[in-house]
N, C-alpha and C positions, 0 to 999 in steps of 0.2 A: 546244638545239634550233635548227636552221637556219631562217632566215626567207626570205621572198620579197622581192627588191629590185625593186619596181615602177618605180622611177626608171630602172633599167637596162632593164627590159622595155619601157618606153614611151618611150625616148629618141628613137625614130623615129616616135612617134605611131601605132604599129601594134602589135597583139598577135596572134600566131598561136598557136592552141591546137589540137593534133592529138590525136585520140582513136581508139584501137583497142579495139573491143569483142570480147572473146574468144568462142570457139565455145561454144554453148549459151546465151549471154546476149544473142543478137541475134534471138531468135524462131525459131531453127531447130527447137526441140522444143516441140510443143503443151503448154501448161500450165506450162512452165518460165518463169522470170523473163525478161522482154523488156526488158533495159536499153537497147537501141538505141532503142526507142520512147519510153522515159522521157527520154533525152537529146534526141531530136528535139522532144518536147513542150516541154522547157525552152527550146530555141532559138526555137521558134515563139512561146512566151509572152513571150519577150524581144524579139520582133519582128525576129529574124534572117531574112534573105531567102536562099533557096536559089539559088545561082548555077548556070548551065549552062555548063560548060567541057568541050568535046568531048574534048579529049585526056586530061582527068583523070577524068571521070565514071565510066568503067568501073572505076576503082581506088579512088576515094574521093569522097564528097559534100563540097561546099564551101558554107558558110553565111557570110553577111556582115552586119555591122551597123556603122554609124557612130554613135557615141554620145559623150556628155560623161562622161568618167571622173572620178569624184569620191572614189574610195577611197584607202586607203593613206597618208592624211595629206599627199597631194599637192595642189597647186593644180589646180582643175578644168581639164581639157584635152580637146579633141575628138580622139578616136582612131578608127581603123579596126580592127575585130576580125574575124579570119578563123578559122572553125572548120573543121577537116578531119576527116572521119569515115569510118572504114573498119571492115569486119567480113567475115564469111564470105560475105556477099551480093555482095562485090566481087571483082574479079580480084586474085590474088596479095597478099592482105592482109598476110602476114608480110613480104614484100619492101617493101610500102608502109610498114609500121611501121618497118622499118629506115631508110627515107628520112626518116620523121618524127623519129626519134632523132638523125639526122645534121643536120637542117636547121631544126627547129621550136623555138621558144622554150619552149613548154610542151607536154609530152607526157603523156597519160593512157592507161594501159592498165588495163582492168577486165575480169577474167575468171579463168580457171584459171591457176595458177602451175606446175602439173605438177611438184610437189615439187622446186622449185629448178631444173628444166630450162629453163623460160622460158615466155613467153606462147605461147598456142596458138590458132590461128584455124581449125582444122578438127577432125574427129573424133579422139578420143584414140588410135585405132588407126593413124592416118596420121601420117607425118612431113613431109608436103609443105608444110604451113603452120605449122610450129613455128618460133618465133624462139628459137634456142638461145642461152642465156646460161651455164648451169651445167655444161656438158660440152665436151670435145673441144678446148679451146684448148691451146696449147703449155704454158701455166702449169699447167693441170689435169694434163696428161700427165706433167709433171715433179714433180707433188706440191707445187707452190709456192702454190697456192690450193686451197681445199676445194670439193667438189662441192655440199655442203649444210651449212648451219650450224644448222638447227633439226631436232628429232627428227621422224621420219616413220615410218609403218608400212612395214615391209620389203616387204610385198606390193605396195604402191603404188609404191615405188621400182623394184621389179623390173618391174612392168607398164609404167610410163611409159618406163623406159630401153629396154625391149625394143621399144617402139613407134617409137623414134627410132634404133634400132641401125644403120640403113643410113646415117645421117648421120655424117660424120666431120669436120664443120666447126663453128665457133662464130661466130654472127652478129655479136656485138659485136666479136670479133677481126677479122672480115671487113671491117667498117666502118673500123676503125682501119688495117688494111693498105692501104685505099684512100685514106688520109689525109683522110677526110671529117669527122671530128670537129674542131671549131675551139675554141681557147681563148678567142677573142674573141667567141664567141657565148654570151651568158648564157642558161642553160637551167634549167628545173625539170622533173624527171621524177617522175610519180606512178605507182606500181605498186600498184593496188588489187586484190590477189590474195592467196590464202592464204599466209601466212608468206613474203612476198616479201623478208623480211630475208635469205633465202637468197641473194639477188642481190648483197648488199653487197660481198663480197670481190671478185667479178668487176668491179664498178663502181669500187670504192675501192682495191682492192689489199689485201694482208695486211700487218699490222704486223710489221716486222723489228726485233727487239730489238738486233741487231748494228748495223744502219744507222740506228736510231731514226727510221724513216720507213716509210710504206706502200709496198709494192712489188708488181709483177706484176699490177696492175689492167689490164683489157682495154680501157678507154676512154682511148685515147691519141691525141694530136694529131700533126701532121706532124713535130714535133721529137722524137718518141718519148717525151715525158713524159705522165704521166697527167693528164687534165683536172682542174683544181683544184676544190676545194670552193667557192671564191669564185665560180666561173662554172658550177657544176653542183650544184644542190640536189636532194636525193633524199627522196622520201616513200615509206613502205612500211608493211607490216603485221608485227606480231610473232607473230600467231596466225592460225588459220583464221578467215575472216570471210565474211559473207553480204551485207553492205551494198553497194549499188551506188555508183557514182561521182557520182551526181547532186548530192550536197552539195558535192563538190569543185568541180564546174563552177559551181554557183550562187555559191559563196563567191569563186571567182576573178573572176567577172563583177562582183562587188560590191567587188573590191579588198581582200579580207580577208587577214589575215596567216596564216602557216603555223600559228601557235598556234590561231587561230580555226578553221581547216580541221580540224585534228586534234581540237579540242574538239567540233566539229559531227559529225565522223565517229564519235568515241567514243560520243556520245549516240545517234546513229542505230543503230550496231551493237548497243549494249546494249538497245535496244528490240526488236531482232530476235533476239538471242542471249542468253538469261538466264544462260548459263554465264560470260559476260564481266562480269556486273554488278558484281563486286567487284574487278575489275582497274582499276588506276589509268589505264593507257593501253594501248590495243590497237594503236595506230599509232605511228610514229616519223618523225622527219625527221633528215637528216644533211647 
């Protein structure tokens, strides 16, 4: 299991956490889960202050807190924490999410996974605010990486692929082509979405028996190499889930380990989904 290196995260005495809440989970549909409100309530309970930033406010909200960080077996230090929060209520959330992945230390996506296609910030019938991971890259077109790694209902695959059929690009590949991913930026990505294990080959590449290495991953730095596991830690789901990301955020603010986060999320999901009660772990880290 991969862990979180808080010493790396806090070496500049600052922690950036960028959160994208997917469509349907930000209060768009009456009676449906409003995870956006849950996250904001956590921030307010922890005394975060919402900042007014004219250039950024149309695209994401910014929350700030200066606190003494006492977790992760580190000596207590004063740090500044910035939380960036986007959803369908903001302009261009998929494009904002792309900037989060390129520049933020910790990124959380919580929402629909669209059967391996990628995070989605608008209605399932629209492709305008899909962040595409699982289709359309050069490696996909050459058969070098798979489109999905977990079983899905064929009708769902057909429906979601049809919805993005006008898109011919891949958003992870687009970021890499612009040389925006950095090996020297330590990052942790959380994909709290159904069977987000589907994203692993795109992020990590596919194992080559011949070369005894992973190849064809879409997260590459300016030198053309895939970003290393040492500087990119990944969290995801092995199955369909309903638990929101609130436990992820609270455990991060407490400086808890990845093992602690996975344990908390397993317990949370099992209270919501009895079909998971006998599974050892619903989540993974890599």
